C-alpha positions as CSV (number, residue, x, y, z in Angstrom):
1,M,0.0,0.0,0.0
2,S,1.4,3.4,-1.0
3,I,2.1,6.1,1.7
4,A,-0.6,8.3,0.2
5,K,-3.2,5.6,0.4
6,R,-2.2,4.6,3.9
7,K,-2.5,8.2,5.1
8,A,-5.9,8.5,3.5
9,R,-7.1,5.4,5.2
10,E,-5.8,6.7,8.6
11,V,-7.8,10.0,8.0
12,V,-11.0,8.0,7.3
13,E,-10.5,5.8,10.3
14,R,-9.9,8.8,12.6
15,A,-13.0,10.5,11.2
16,R,-15.0,7.4,12.0
17,S,-13.7,7.3,15.5
18,Y,-14.6,11.0,16.1
19,H,-18.2,10.1,15.6
20,H,-17.9,7.8,18.6
21,G,-16.7,10.5,20.9
22,D,-12.9,10.0,20.5
23,L,-12.1,13.5,19.1
24,R,-11.2,14.9,22.5
25,A,-8.7,12.1,23.1
26,E,-7.2,12.5,19.6
27,L,-6.9,16.3,20.1
28,L,-5.0,15.7,23.4
29,R,-2.8,13.2,21.8
30,R,-1.9,15.5,18.9
31,A,-1.5,18.4,21.3
32,E,1.0,16.5,23.3
33,E,3.0,15.6,20.2
34,T,3.1,19.3,19.3
35,L,4.1,20.3,22.8
36,R,6.9,17.8,22.7
37,G,8.1,19.1,19.3
38,T,7.6,22.8,19.4
39,G,6.6,23.7,23.0
40,V,3.6,25.7,24.2
41,D,4.0,28.4,21.6
42,G,3.5,25.9,18.8
43,L,0.0,24.9,20.1
44,S,-3.1,26.3,18.6
45,L,-6.7,25.0,18.3
46,R,-6.8,25.8,14.6
47,Q,-3.6,23.9,13.9
48,L,-4.9,20.9,15.9
49,A,-8.1,21.0,13.7
50,R,-6.0,20.9,10.6
51,D,-3.8,18.1,12.0
52,T,-6.8,15.9,12.8
53,G,-8.7,16.7,9.7
54,V,-11.7,18.3,11.3
55,S,-13.4,21.7,11.0
56,H,-11.8,24.7,12.7
57,A,-14.8,24.9,15.1
58,A,-14.6,21.2,16.2
59,P,-11.9,21.6,18.9
60,S,-13.8,24.4,20.5
61,R,-16.6,21.9,21.4
62,H,-14.1,20.3,23.8
63,F,-11.7,23.2,24.7
64,R,-13.0,26.7,24.8
65,D,-9.6,28.2,24.2
66,K,-5.9,27.4,24.2
67,Q,-5.7,27.7,28.0
68,A,-8.4,25.1,28.4
69,L,-6.4,22.8,26.2
70,L,-3.3,23.4,28.3
71,D,-5.2,22.7,31.5
72,A,-6.5,19.4,30.0
73,L,-3.0,18.4,29.0
74,T,-1.8,19.2,32.6
75,V,-4.6,17.0,34.1
76,A,-3.9,14.2,31.7
77,G,-0.2,14.4,32.6
78,F,-0.8,14.1,36.4
79,E,-3.3,11.2,35.8
80,R,-0.7,9.3,33.8
81,L,2.0,9.9,36.4
82,G,-0.3,8.9,39.2
83,A,-1.2,5.7,37.3
84,G,2.5,4.9,37.0
85,F,3.0,5.4,40.7
86,E,0.1,3.0,41.5
87,R,1.7,0.3,39.3
88,A,5.1,0.9,40.9
89,A,3.8,0.7,44.4
90,A,1.6,-2.3,43.9
91,T,3.9,-4.9,45.5
92,G,7.2,-5.2,47.3
93,T,8.9,-4.0,50.4
94,F,9.2,-0.3,51.1
95,P,12.7,0.0,49.6
96,E,11.6,-1.9,46.5
97,R,8.5,0.3,46.0
98,L,10.5,3.4,46.6
99,R,13.0,2.5,44.0
100,A,10.2,1.5,41.5
101,M,8.4,4.8,42.0
102,A,11.6,6.8,41.7
103,H,12.3,5.1,38.5
104,T,8.8,5.8,37.3
105,Y,9.2,9.5,37.9
106,L,12.6,9.7,36.4
107,R,11.4,7.9,33.2
108,F,8.4,10.2,33.0
109,A,10.6,13.3,33.4
110,I,13.0,12.2,30.8
111,D,10.4,11.1,28.3
112,N,8.1,14.1,28.8
113,P,10.1,17.2,29.7
114,A,7.8,19.7,28.0
115,L,4.7,18.1,29.5
116,L,6.3,18.0,33.0
117,A,7.3,21.7,32.7
118,L,3.7,22.5,31.8
119,M,2.4,20.4,34.8
120,F,4.5,22.4,37.2
121,A,4.2,25.8,35.5
122,R,2.8,28.6,37.7
123,K,1.2,30.1,34.7
124,N,-1.4,27.4,34.7
125,S,-4.8,28.7,35.6
126,P,-5.6,27.6,39.1
127,T,-8.5,25.3,38.2
128,P,-9.8,22.8,40.8
129,A,-9.3,20.0,38.2
130,I,-5.5,20.6,38.1
131,G,-5.2,20.8,41.9
132,E,-7.3,17.6,42.3
133,A,-5.3,15.7,39.6
134,A,-2.0,16.7,41.2
135,A,-3.2,15.7,44.7
136,R,-4.4,12.3,43.4
137,A,-1.1,11.7,41.5
138,F,1.0,12.1,44.7
139,T,-1.5,10.3,47.0
140,V,0.3,7.0,46.6
141,P,3.8,8.1,47.4
142,I,2.7,10.2,50.3
143,E,0.6,7.4,51.8
144,M,3.6,5.0,51.2
145,V,5.9,7.3,53.2
146,T,3.3,7.8,55.9
147,D,2.9,4.0,56.3
148,A,6.6,3.5,56.4
149,Q,6.9,6.2,59.1
150,A,4.3,4.3,61.1
151,S,6.3,1.1,60.9
152,G,9.5,2.8,61.8
153,E,11.2,2.6,58.4
154,V,11.2,6.3,57.7
155,V,12.2,9.3,59.9
156,P,9.3,11.4,61.3
157,G,8.3,14.5,59.4
158,D,5.8,15.9,56.9
159,A,5.4,13.1,54.3
160,R,4.4,15.5,51.6
161,R,7.6,17.6,52.0
162,I,9.7,14.4,52.0
163,C,8.1,13.4,48.7
164,L,8.7,16.9,47.3
165,S,12.3,16.7,48.2
166,A,12.6,13.3,46.4
167,V,10.9,14.8,43.3
168,A,13.3,17.7,43.3
169,A,16.3,15.4,43.4
170,L,14.9,13.2,40.6
171,Q,14.0,16.2,38.5
172,G,17.6,17.4,38.8
173,L,18.9,14.0,37.7
174,A,16.5,14.0,34.8
175,A,17.8,17.4,33.7
176,I,21.4,16.1,33.9
177,L,20.6,12.9,31.9
178,G,18.5,14.8,29.4
179,S,21.2,17.4,28.7
180,G,23.8,14.8,27.7
181,L,26.3,16.0,30.3
182,V,26.9,12.4,31.3
183,D,27.1,9.2,29.2
184,A,24.2,6.9,28.9
185,E,26.3,4.2,30.5
186,E,26.4,6.3,33.7
187,A,22.7,6.8,34.0
188,D,21.9,3.6,35.8
189,G,24.7,4.1,38.2
190,L,23.7,7.6,39.0
191,F,20.1,6.5,39.6
192,D,21.2,3.7,41.9
193,E,23.4,6.0,43.9
194,M,20.6,8.6,44.2
195,V,18.1,6.1,45.5
196,T,20.6,4.6,47.9
197,H,21.4,8.1,49.3
198,M,17.7,8.8,49.5
199,M,16.9,5.6,51.4
200,N,19.9,6.2,53.8
201,G,18.6,9.7,54.5
202,L,15.1,8.4,55.2
203,R,16.1,5.7,57.7
204,P,15.6,6.5,61.3
205,R,18.7,7.3,63.4
206,R,19.3,4.6,66.0
């Protein structure tokens, strides 16, 4: 099948799916691709309409303006991150789950730098949906730290602040790895060292 015919078939299949309520999901997927490639400035509802082969007015049925689109991307990002945390914390000892969740965040940060920047950008409109999505995303790690404190595996303190400190460290490592300042061969070693230091710092002093 030629490339032209394949693309034409894809357009027809997408058009069919839109009639079943999938346009919003497709717009978000396309918007995230654009965000990854050209950043927030490259996003526009009109361009998304062209990219998805729908009328210029179609995206406005789901997002009233560009800010609403950015808010939806932010919520979706937190939901995806939260789902990753849940999978990582499903089984294992506290150190094993901590390592799994740290790896989940690091992988997310490396794979989605533009989306992560949007998620934590202060220019986001302070919608309840964003606050709720962010709170849900970090519920699992905060509860895990709280439970570990109750069992004597983690030092006392504000569990939320402990998690934020871990996120800050992981975000810094993601920036270093993404910049190419270190070789790919060093990545695993740096991650292991960071998690080891993190766990040593969290252990109660006897």
